[in-house]
C-alpha positions as CSV (number, residue, x, y, z in Angstrom):
1,M,-6.8,-24.3,-21.0
2,S,-4.3,-23.6,-18.6
3,T,-5.1,-21.7,-15.3
4,H,-2.8,-18.7,-16.6
5,E,-4.4,-19.0,-20.1
6,A,-7.8,-18.6,-18.9
7,R,-7.1,-16.0,-16.4
8,L,-5.6,-14.0,-19.6
9,D,-8.8,-14.9,-21.7
10,A,-10.7,-13.7,-18.5
11,L,-9.0,-10.4,-18.3
12,R,-9.2,-9.6,-22.4
13,K,-13.0,-10.2,-22.0
14,E,-13.4,-7.8,-19.3
15,L,-11.3,-5.4,-21.3
16,A,-13.6,-5.8,-24.3
17,R,-16.4,-5.1,-22.3
18,R,-15.1,-1.9,-21.0
19,E,-14.0,-0.9,-24.8
20,L,-10.6,-1.0,-23.8
21,D,-8.1,-2.4,-26.2
22,G,-5.1,-3.1,-23.6
23,F,-4.2,-2.6,-20.2
24,V,-1.0,-2.2,-17.9
25,V,-0.5,-4.9,-15.1
26,P,2.3,-3.9,-12.5
27,I,3.6,-5.3,-9.5
28,S,2.7,-2.4,-7.6
29,D,0.2,-1.4,-4.4
30,E,-1.4,2.0,-3.9
31,H,1.8,2.9,-1.9
32,M,4.3,2.2,-4.7
33,S,5.5,-0.6,-2.3
34,E,8.7,-2.8,-3.8
35,Y,7.0,-5.9,-1.9
36,V,3.0,-5.8,-1.8
37,G,0.1,-7.6,0.1
38,A,-1.4,-10.7,-1.1
39,Y,-4.3,-8.6,-2.6
40,A,-2.1,-6.5,-4.7
41,Q,-0.3,-9.5,-6.6
42,R,-2.0,-9.1,-9.8
43,L,0.8,-9.7,-11.8
44,Q,1.3,-13.0,-10.2
45,W,-2.1,-14.1,-10.2
46,L,-2.0,-13.3,-14.0
47,T,0.9,-14.6,-15.3
48,G,2.4,-16.7,-12.5
49,F,5.4,-14.5,-12.5
50,N,6.5,-14.2,-8.6
51,G,9.5,-11.6,-8.9
52,S,9.5,-8.4,-7.2
53,A,9.7,-6.0,-10.5
54,G,8.1,-6.6,-13.7
55,T,5.2,-5.2,-15.8
56,A,2.8,-6.8,-18.3
57,V,1.1,-5.3,-21.1
58,V,-2.0,-7.4,-22.5
59,L,-3.4,-6.1,-25.8
60,A,-6.0,-8.2,-27.9
61,Q,-4.8,-11.7,-29.1
62,G,-2.7,-11.2,-31.8
63,A,-2.2,-13.6,-34.8
64,D,0.5,-15.6,-33.0
65,G,-1.8,-16.3,-30.3
66,K,0.2,-14.0,-28.0
67,G,-0.7,-10.0,-27.9
68,A,0.6,-9.9,-24.4
69,T,4.0,-9.1,-23.0
70,I,5.6,-9.2,-19.8
71,F,8.6,-6.7,-18.9
72,V,11.8,-7.8,-16.6
73,D,15.0,-6.6,-15.9
74,G,18.2,-8.5,-15.8
75,R,17.4,-10.1,-12.4
76,Y,14.8,-12.0,-13.8
77,T,15.5,-13.0,-17.6
78,L,15.7,-16.7,-16.7
79,Q,13.0,-16.8,-14.2
80,V,10.3,-15.2,-16.1
81,R,10.7,-17.7,-19.2
82,D,10.3,-20.7,-16.2
83,Q,7.2,-19.2,-14.8
84,V,5.5,-17.3,-17.5
85,D,4.3,-19.6,-20.8
86,G,5.9,-18.4,-23.7
87,A,3.1,-19.8,-25.8
88,H,0.8,-16.8,-24.7
89,W,3.5,-14.1,-23.4
90,D,6.5,-12.3,-25.1
91,Y,9.5,-11.5,-23.0
92,A,11.0,-7.8,-23.2
93,S,14.1,-6.8,-21.2
94,V,14.5,-3.4,-19.1
95,P,16.0,-1.4,-19.8
96,E,16.4,-2.1,-23.5
97,T,13.1,-1.8,-23.8
98,S,10.0,-0.4,-21.5
99,P,6.3,-0.5,-21.5
100,A,6.1,2.9,-22.9
101,K,8.3,2.4,-25.7
102,W,6.9,-0.8,-26.5
103,L,3.0,0.6,-26.6
104,G,4.6,3.3,-28.6
105,D,5.6,0.8,-31.1
106,H,3.0,-1.9,-30.8
107,A,-0.5,-0.5,-29.5
108,P,-3.0,-0.5,-32.2
109,E,-4.0,2.9,-33.9
110,G,-6.4,4.7,-31.8
111,A,-6.5,2.5,-29.5
112,R,-7.6,2.9,-25.9
113,I,-5.0,1.6,-23.3
114,G,-6.0,1.3,-19.6
115,Y,-4.3,1.6,-16.6
116,D,-4.8,1.8,-12.9
117,A,-4.3,5.4,-11.5
118,W,-3.6,3.8,-7.9
119,L,-0.8,1.8,-9.0
120,H,1.6,4.0,-11.4
121,S,3.3,7.4,-10.8
122,R,1.9,10.4,-12.3
123,T,5.6,10.5,-14.7
124,W,4.8,6.8,-15.7
125,A,1.2,7.6,-16.9
126,E,2.5,11.0,-18.9
127,T,5.5,9.2,-20.4
128,V,3.2,6.2,-21.7
129,A,0.3,8.6,-22.5
130,K,3.3,10.7,-24.8
131,A,4.3,7.4,-26.5
132,L,0.8,6.3,-27.4
133,A,-0.2,9.7,-28.9
134,K,2.3,8.7,-31.9
135,R,-0.2,6.3,-32.6
136,N,-3.0,8.3,-31.7
137,A,-4.0,6.3,-28.9
138,T,-4.8,7.3,-25.3
139,L,-4.2,5.9,-22.1
140,V,-7.8,5.8,-19.8
141,A,-7.7,5.8,-16.0
142,V,-9.8,2.7,-15.3
143,D,-12.8,2.9,-12.9
144,G,-11.9,-0.1,-10.7
145,N,-9.0,-2.4,-11.8
146,P,-10.4,-5.0,-14.6
147,I,-8.2,-7.5,-12.8
148,D,-9.9,-7.3,-9.5
149,A,-13.1,-7.9,-11.4
150,V,-12.5,-11.4,-12.7
151,W,-10.3,-12.5,-9.8
152,Q,-12.5,-14.5,-8.3
153,D,-10.6,-15.6,-4.9
154,R,-8.9,-12.4,-4.5
155,P,-7.6,-12.0,-0.9
156,A,-8.6,-9.1,1.1
157,P,-6.2,-6.7,2.4
158,S,-4.8,-7.4,5.9
159,R,-6.8,-6.2,9.0
160,A,-3.7,-7.0,11.5
161,P,-3.5,-4.8,14.1
162,A,-0.9,-2.1,13.8
163,L,2.2,-2.3,16.0
164,V,3.8,0.3,18.2
165,H,7.9,0.4,17.6
166,A,9.5,1.4,20.9
167,D,11.1,4.7,20.9
168,T,14.3,3.2,22.7
169,L,14.6,1.2,19.2
170,A,13.8,4.0,17.1
171,G,16.0,6.2,19.0
172,Q,13.7,9.5,18.3
173,S,10.0,9.9,19.3
174,S,7.3,10.6,16.7
175,A,6.7,13.8,17.9
176,D,10.5,14.9,17.3
177,K,10.3,13.4,14.0
178,R,6.8,15.2,13.1
179,A,8.4,18.4,14.5
180,V,11.5,18.2,12.0
181,V,9.0,17.5,9.1
182,A,6.9,20.3,10.3
183,Q,10.0,22.5,10.1
184,W,10.6,21.8,6.4
185,L,7.3,22.3,5.4
186,T,7.2,25.9,6.9
187,G,10.7,26.4,5.8
188,E,9.4,25.5,2.2
189,G,6.2,27.5,2.6
190,L,3.8,24.5,2.4
191,D,1.0,23.5,4.5
192,A,1.1,19.9,4.3
193,V,2.6,16.8,2.7
194,V,1.1,13.6,1.8
195,I,3.0,10.4,2.9
196,P,1.8,7.4,1.1
197,A,4.7,5.2,1.3
198,L,4.5,2.6,3.8
199,D,8.0,2.7,5.4
200,S,8.0,6.6,5.6
201,I,4.6,6.3,7.5
202,A,6.3,3.4,10.0
203,W,9.4,5.6,10.6
204,L,7.5,8.8,11.1
205,L,4.8,7.5,13.8
206,N,7.0,4.8,15.1
207,I,4.9,1.8,14.1
208,R,5.3,-1.4,12.3
209,G,2.7,-4.1,11.3
210,T,2.6,-7.3,9.7
211,D,0.1,-6.5,6.5
212,V,3.0,-7.4,3.7
213,D,5.2,-10.2,4.2
214,R,8.8,-9.5,4.8
215,T,8.1,-6.0,5.4
216,P,6.9,-5.0,9.0
217,V,4.8,-2.0,7.7
218,A,0.9,-1.3,8.3
219,L,-1.3,-0.5,5.3
220,G,-2.3,3.4,5.4
221,F,-1.9,6.7,4.6
222,V,-0.4,9.8,6.2
223,I,-0.9,13.9,5.6
224,A,1.5,15.6,8.0
225,H,0.7,19.1,8.9
226,A,3.1,22.3,9.4
227,D,2.0,22.4,12.9
228,A,3.2,19.1,13.8
229,T,0.4,17.2,13.8
230,A,-0.6,14.2,11.3
231,D,-3.7,12.4,9.7
232,L,-3.5,8.6,10.0
233,F,-5.9,7.0,7.7
234,I,-6.1,3.5,8.8
235,D,-8.9,0.5,8.7
236,P,-10.2,1.0,12.3
237,A,-9.9,-2.9,12.9
238,K,-5.9,-2.2,13.1
239,V,-6.2,0.4,15.8
240,T,-5.1,-0.9,19.3
241,P,-5.5,1.0,22.7
242,E,-1.9,0.8,22.5
243,L,-1.7,2.5,19.4
244,T,-4.2,5.3,20.0
245,A,-2.1,5.9,23.4
246,H,1.5,5.9,21.5
247,L,0.3,8.3,18.7
248,G,-1.0,10.8,21.1
249,H,-3.9,13.7,20.4
250,A,-1.5,15.3,17.9
251,V,-2.0,12.4,15.6
252,R,-5.9,11.8,14.6
253,I,-6.7,8.4,13.4
254,A,-9.5,8.1,10.5
255,P,-10.8,5.3,8.3
256,L,-8.9,4.3,5.6
257,D,-11.9,5.3,3.0
258,G,-11.8,8.8,4.3
259,F,-8.3,9.4,2.3
260,A,-9.8,10.6,-0.7
261,G,-12.0,13.1,1.0
262,A,-9.2,14.6,3.0
263,L,-7.5,15.2,0.0
264,Q,-10.2,17.2,-1.7
265,A,-10.4,19.0,2.1
266,L,-6.7,20.4,1.3
267,A,-8.3,22.7,-1.4
268,G,-6.2,26.3,-1.6
269,K,-3.5,24.7,0.2
270,R,0.4,24.0,-0.7
271,V,0.7,20.4,-0.4
272,A,4.0,18.5,-1.1
273,V,4.0,14.9,-2.8
274,D,6.5,13.2,-4.1
275,P,6.2,11.9,-7.5
276,D,8.6,8.8,-6.9
277,H,6.2,7.7,-4.0
278,A,2.7,8.7,-5.0
279,V,0.7,7.4,-7.1
280,A,-1.1,9.2,-10.1
281,A,-4.6,9.2,-8.2
282,I,-3.0,11.1,-5.5
283,F,-2.0,13.9,-7.8
284,T,-5.2,13.9,-9.7
285,A,-7.4,14.1,-6.6
286,L,-5.4,17.2,-5.2
287,D,-5.6,18.7,-8.8
288,S,-9.1,18.5,-8.9
289,A,-9.8,19.9,-5.1
290,G,-7.6,23.2,-6.3
291,A,-4.7,22.4,-3.7
292,Q,-1.5,23.8,-4.9
293,V,0.6,20.5,-5.7
294,V,4.5,20.8,-4.8
295,S,6.5,17.9,-6.6
296,A,9.3,17.6,-3.6
297,S,11.1,14.1,-1.9
298,D,9.2,12.7,0.9
299,P,10.7,14.7,3.8
300,C,11.0,11.2,5.7
301,V,13.3,9.1,3.3
302,L,16.8,10.9,3.8
303,P,16.2,11.1,7.7
304,K,15.0,7.3,7.6
305,A,18.3,6.5,5.6
306,V,20.8,8.0,7.9
307,K,20.6,5.8,10.9
308,N,20.7,7.5,14.6
309,A,23.0,6.1,17.3
310,A,20.4,3.7,18.7
311,E,19.5,2.2,15.4
312,Q,23.2,1.6,14.6
313,A,23.5,-0.1,17.8
314,G,20.3,-2.3,17.4
315,H,21.4,-3.3,14.0
316,R,24.8,-4.4,15.4
317,A,22.9,-6.2,17.6
318,A,20.7,-7.8,15.1
319,Q,23.8,-8.7,12.8
320,A,25.4,-10.7,15.9
321,R,22.2,-12.5,16.6
322,D,21.5,-13.2,12.6
323,G,25.3,-13.8,12.2
324,A,25.3,-16.9,15.0
325,A,22.1,-18.4,12.9
326,V,23.8,-18.3,9.6
327,S,27.0,-19.7,11.0
328,R,24.8,-22.3,12.6
329,F,23.1,-23.1,9.4
330,L,26.8,-23.4,7.4
331,H,27.9,-25.5,10.2
332,W,25.0,-27.9,9.5
333,L,25.0,-27.8,5.9
334,S,28.9,-28.7,5.9
335,V,28.1,-31.9,7.5
336,A,24.4,-32.5,5.9
337,A,25.0,-31.3,2.5
338,P,28.2,-33.8,1.4
339,Q,25.7,-36.7,2.2
340,G,23.5,-35.8,-0.6
341,T,20.7,-35.8,1.2
342,V,19.7,-31.6,1.2
343,D,17.9,-30.0,-1.3
344,E,16.9,-26.2,-1.7
345,L,13.9,-26.5,0.2
346,A,15.2,-28.2,3.0
347,A,18.2,-25.7,3.2
348,A,16.0,-22.5,3.4
349,A,13.4,-24.0,5.7
350,R,16.6,-25.3,8.0
351,L,17.9,-21.8,7.8
352,Q,14.9,-20.0,8.7
353,A,14.6,-22.3,11.9
354,F,18.1,-21.4,13.1
355,R,16.7,-17.7,12.7
356,E,13.8,-18.9,14.8
357,G,15.8,-20.3,17.0
358,T,17.4,-16.7,18.1
359,G,13.9,-15.9,19.8
360,S,13.8,-12.5,18.2
361,L,12.9,-13.0,14.9
362,R,9.7,-11.8,13.6
363,D,10.0,-12.5,9.6
364,L,12.3,-13.1,7.2
365,S,13.6,-9.9,5.2
366,F,12.7,-11.5,1.7
367,D,11.9,-14.7,0.4
368,T,15.4,-16.7,0.7
369,I,17.2,-17.1,-2.5
370,S,18.6,-20.8,-2.0
371,G,19.9,-22.0,-5.5
372,S,21.8,-24.9,-6.1
373,G,24.1,-25.4,-9.3
374,P,22.2,-23.5,-12.0
375,N,19.5,-22.2,-9.9
376,G,22.1,-20.3,-8.3
377,A,22.8,-18.5,-11.6
378,I,19.2,-16.7,-11.4
379,V,19.9,-13.6,-9.7
380,H,16.7,-13.5,-8.0
381,Y,15.6,-17.1,-7.8
382,R,13.0,-17.9,-5.9
383,V,12.5,-21.9,-5.1
384,S,9.7,-24.0,-5.3
385,E,8.7,-27.4,-5.5
386,E,8.8,-27.5,-9.3
387,T,12.3,-26.0,-9.2
388,N,13.8,-27.6,-6.2
389,R,17.0,-29.4,-7.1
390,P,19.5,-31.5,-4.4
391,L,22.6,-29.9,-3.1
392,V,24.8,-32.3,-5.2
393,P,28.1,-32.7,-3.7
394,G,31.2,-31.4,-5.9
395,S,28.6,-28.2,-6.8
396,V,28.3,-24.4,-5.9
397,Y,25.5,-23.4,-3.8
398,L,24.1,-19.6,-3.5
399,V,22.1,-18.8,-0.4
400,D,20.9,-15.3,-0.1
401,S,19.0,-14.5,3.1
402,G,17.9,-11.9,5.9
403,G,15.9,-11.6,9.0
404,Q,13.6,-9.1,10.4
405,Y,14.1,-8.1,14.1
406,P,12.8,-5.5,16.6
407,D,16.2,-3.9,16.3
408,G,17.5,-4.5,12.9
409,T,16.9,-5.8,9.2
410,T,19.7,-8.1,7.9
411,D,20.6,-9.4,4.5
412,I,23.7,-11.6,3.9
413,T,24.8,-13.9,0.8
414,R,27.3,-16.8,0.9
415,T,28.5,-18.9,-1.3
416,V,29.9,-22.2,-0.7
417,W,31.3,-25.5,-2.4
418,I,29.5,-28.6,-1.3
419,G,32.1,-31.3,-0.9
420,P,33.9,-33.5,-0.8
421,G,36.6,-32.5,-3.3
422,D,38.1,-29.5,-4.5
423,A,36.3,-26.9,-6.8
424,P,37.4,-26.6,-10.3
425,A,39.9,-24.0,-10.7
426,D,37.7,-21.7,-13.0
427,V,34.9,-21.4,-10.3
428,K,37.6,-20.5,-7.9
429,D,38.9,-18.0,-10.2
430,R,35.5,-16.4,-10.3
431,F,35.1,-16.6,-6.3
432,T,38.1,-15.0,-6.0
433,R,37.4,-12.1,-8.3
434,V,34.2,-11.9,-6.7
435,L,36.0,-11.6,-3.2
436,K,38.4,-8.9,-4.3
437,G,35.9,-6.7,-5.7
438,H,34.1,-6.9,-2.3
439,I,37.4,-6.5,-0.5
440,A,38.4,-3.3,-2.7
441,L,34.9,-1.9,-1.7
442,A,34.7,-2.7,1.9
443,R,38.5,-1.0,2.1
444,A,37.3,2.1,0.3
445,V,37.9,5.8,1.8
446,F,36.3,8.3,-0.3
447,P,35.5,12.2,0.4
448,Q,32.3,13.4,1.8
449,G,29.9,14.0,-1.5
450,T,31.1,10.4,-3.0
451,N,27.7,9.0,-4.3
452,G,27.6,5.1,-5.0
453,S,27.9,5.0,-8.7
454,Q,31.4,6.6,-8.2
455,L,32.4,3.4,-6.0
456,D,30.8,0.9,-8.2
457,T,33.7,0.0,-10.1
458,L,36.1,-0.7,-7.2
459,A,33.6,-3.9,-7.0
460,R,33.4,-4.8,-10.6
461,Q,37.3,-4.2,-11.7
462,F,38.4,-7.6,-11.0
463,L,35.9,-9.2,-13.1
464,W,36.1,-6.7,-16.0
465,Q,39.9,-7.9,-16.1
466,A,38.6,-11.0,-17.4
467,G,35.8,-9.9,-19.6
468,I,33.0,-10.7,-17.4
469,D,30.4,-8.7,-15.1
470,Y,27.2,-9.0,-13.3
471,A,23.5,-7.2,-14.3
472,H,22.8,-6.0,-10.9
473,G,23.5,-3.2,-8.4
474,T,26.4,-3.8,-6.2
475,G,24.7,-2.3,-3.2
476,H,21.3,-1.0,-1.5
477,G,20.0,1.0,1.2
478,V,18.8,-1.3,4.0
479,G,15.9,-0.1,6.8
480,S,16.1,-0.3,10.5
481,F,13.3,-3.1,11.0
482,L,12.0,-1.9,7.8
483,S,12.3,-2.4,3.9
484,V,15.4,-4.8,3.1
485,H,15.8,-2.2,0.1
486,E,15.7,1.1,1.2
487,G,16.6,4.5,-0.8
488,P,17.9,7.2,-1.5
489,Q,21.4,5.6,-1.7
490,R,22.3,2.8,-3.6
491,I,25.9,1.5,-5.2
492,S,25.6,0.7,-9.0
493,K,26.6,2.0,-12.4
494,A,23.5,4.4,-12.4
495,G,23.9,5.1,-8.6
496,G,22.0,8.6,-8.8
497,N,22.9,11.4,-7.3
498,Q,22.2,10.7,-3.5
499,E,25.5,11.3,-1.7
500,L,26.6,8.5,1.1
501,L,26.4,9.9,4.4
502,A,27.5,8.8,7.7
503,G,24.9,6.6,9.2
504,M,23.5,5.0,6.1
505,I,23.5,0.9,5.8
506,V,24.2,-0.2,2.3
507,S,25.2,-3.7,0.9
508,N,28.2,-5.0,-0.6
509,E,27.2,-7.5,-2.7
510,P,29.5,-8.1,-6.5
511,G,28.5,-11.3,-8.1
512,Y,29.4,-13.6,-11.1
513,Y,26.7,-15.5,-12.7
514,K,27.4,-18.5,-15.2
515,T,24.1,-19.3,-17.0
516,G,23.2,-23.3,-16.6
517,E,26.0,-23.5,-14.2
518,Y,26.3,-21.7,-11.1
519,G,26.0,-18.1,-9.3
520,I,28.6,-16.8,-7.1
521,R,27.7,-13.8,-4.7
522,I,29.2,-12.3,-1.5
523,E,26.9,-10.2,0.4
524,N,27.8,-8.1,3.5
525,L,25.9,-5.2,4.9
526,V,28.1,-2.2,5.9
527,L,28.0,1.0,7.7
528,V,28.9,4.4,6.1
529,E,31.1,6.0,9.1
530,P,33.4,9.3,9.6
531,R,37.1,8.3,8.6
532,T,40.0,10.5,10.1
533,I,43.2,10.6,7.9
534,A,46.2,12.4,9.3
535,G,47.0,15.7,7.0
536,A,43.4,14.9,5.2
537,E,41.9,17.9,3.7
538,G,37.9,17.8,4.2
539,E,35.7,15.0,5.4
540,W,36.1,11.5,4.7
541,L,33.9,8.6,4.9
542,G,34.7,4.7,4.9
543,F,32.5,1.6,5.4
544,E,32.1,-0.3,8.9
545,T,31.6,-4.3,8.1
546,L,28.3,-5.1,10.2
547,T,28.1,-8.7,8.9
548,H,29.9,-11.5,10.3
549,V,29.7,-14.7,8.8
550,P,32.7,-16.6,7.6
551,I,33.6,-16.6,3.8
552,D,34.0,-20.0,2.2
553,R,38.0,-20.6,1.9
554,A,37.4,-23.6,0.0
555,L,36.1,-21.3,-2.8
556,I,39.2,-19.0,-2.6
557,D,42.1,-19.2,-5.0
558,S,44.7,-17.5,-2.5
559,T,47.2,-17.0,-5.4
560,L,45.1,-14.3,-7.0
561,L,44.9,-12.1,-3.4
562,D,47.3,-9.6,-2.7
563,P,49.0,-9.5,1.0
564,A,46.5,-6.5,1.7
565,E,43.2,-8.5,0.6
566,R,44.8,-11.4,2.6
567,A,45.0,-9.4,5.6
568,W,41.7,-7.9,5.2
569,L,40.3,-11.3,5.0
570,D,42.3,-12.8,8.0
571,A,41.0,-9.6,10.3
572,Y,37.7,-10.1,8.8
573,H,37.5,-13.8,10.1
574,A,39.4,-12.6,13.3
575,R,36.1,-10.6,14.2
576,V,33.7,-13.2,13.2
577,L,35.5,-15.8,15.3
578,A,35.6,-13.0,18.3
579,L,31.9,-11.7,18.0
580,I,30.0,-15.3,16.9
581,G,31.9,-18.0,18.4
582,P,31.0,-17.4,22.3
583,Q,27.3,-17.7,20.9
584,L,27.8,-21.4,19.6
585,D,28.0,-24.6,21.0
586,D,31.1,-26.9,21.1
587,D,30.8,-28.5,17.6
588,A,29.6,-25.2,15.7
589,R,32.4,-23.4,17.3
590,D,34.7,-25.9,16.0
591,W,34.0,-25.6,12.8
592,L,33.9,-21.9,13.1
593,R,37.4,-22.0,13.9
594,R,38.6,-24.1,10.9
595,A,36.4,-21.8,8.9
596,C,37.8,-18.5,10.3
597,A,41.7,-19.9,10.2
598,P,44.1,-17.6,8.5
599,L,44.5,-17.8,5.0
600,V,48.0,-19.3,4.1
601,S,50.0,-16.9,1.9
602,A,51.1,-18.1,-1.6
């Protein structure tokens, strides 16, 4: 019996002991984080899938030997089949289906399906319960996660110290931020707000941490009050004298295990909770305490997304530093890769080393996507010893990466041709269509009130003309030394209703993926900024491109670019050379001059 087959068997035995007919396993933690600590990687432990989004439903073993299904979206349809054994698992695609819909169709009649209320939202639980009712089945909140009961060597949550994030980098003190939250609470007639989202806590208190790989946050919960005070619930081992002095007397520090009791103490209070960022267990605790729960957006989310002047300046500095590191890597790649001696793991390691060489890197902002040839067609590919491929001369290489610096978070994708020889015409066609979409979005000017879904078509239009598309969003928000994926803004087909506001940072990353052959993506980060237009009516916005790294000219079919697009690219490369060139040594600087040379008109 294989490792993951044995784990699935152990879970089923534990479910039977608890008289449960099934269990739902998400990638989540008590804070509904996108990236979670090792202690919360239950889905990976159970299945082997290490993507950042997915859910599994485990029922009793069926006649086909399965009875277990894993749900992923379009980013992971290839990866999940490589990592999860199809002999024991079925694969389901989201949004074509969902765990709720699937359970409504497949749960045994009268079944008791378990879930961990500390890992799911209240809305999710209500939706699943409604779907199960069609089969006279019930959703049962478990007392203790059954996976934890059978995961013998489960890591403990991190106890690393919480870190102070300087006000000079934050651009605003924690006291001022808490005052803004208190003003909101007072205006809404509320007494307190529960804040479980780790990046919101980090932003509100101007603290950071090392508890979650790739995201500089500290594990804890906050209850903020209308008098501008707050309660921070955190492992005492994480509290240092520096943290205590930084937070001051207005932030009371309590042990993490006191959070549940503090929720009970809110009896009779009007308490705000964000249903998109708080797990069902928090709502249940407040309801049972007799608090008046008001569903409202986390008051930290929007101000966190709108970067102030200090955060914008910090991000530009981080981008200039990071751009030099990535450019050094691309120069190294141009020399080493054509020799056929570089593989995906070695390339990712060398890129990280160049970032570490800046002396400012605190962590990567996500696991580097280092995809050669067909691996580049896996949108969120994660290289491993088992999947590692050489960067074969005469192939396409995609590298999506980023760094966490105290002054900013970076995220960049470059697609390069591994010479010698010229790229095939069809590859150049696809790359240039992606580039045209990238340029169209970068040049966009739009009225205040525009949301991301209204701009998404700009990036896809040239691919659509050829009857092709990509199965991911075009842009996501980015934090300030925080999460590399930050809301509420995004640019996608389903972009939501959040308008783009001056000060928001989003990615610009159209792509194209030919399964089994190659992937293409061009990603820069951009800052939403006011635009002055002579004679304009109302307020207008546009984008400042923040990322400065050359785009591979070897993959461009210049005949497909119009004069305005060529002018944009030449101007972009001129800025790259001016900003990055002085940071490089002679050989790399010479390479950069060639990489940033003006594009010859057709």
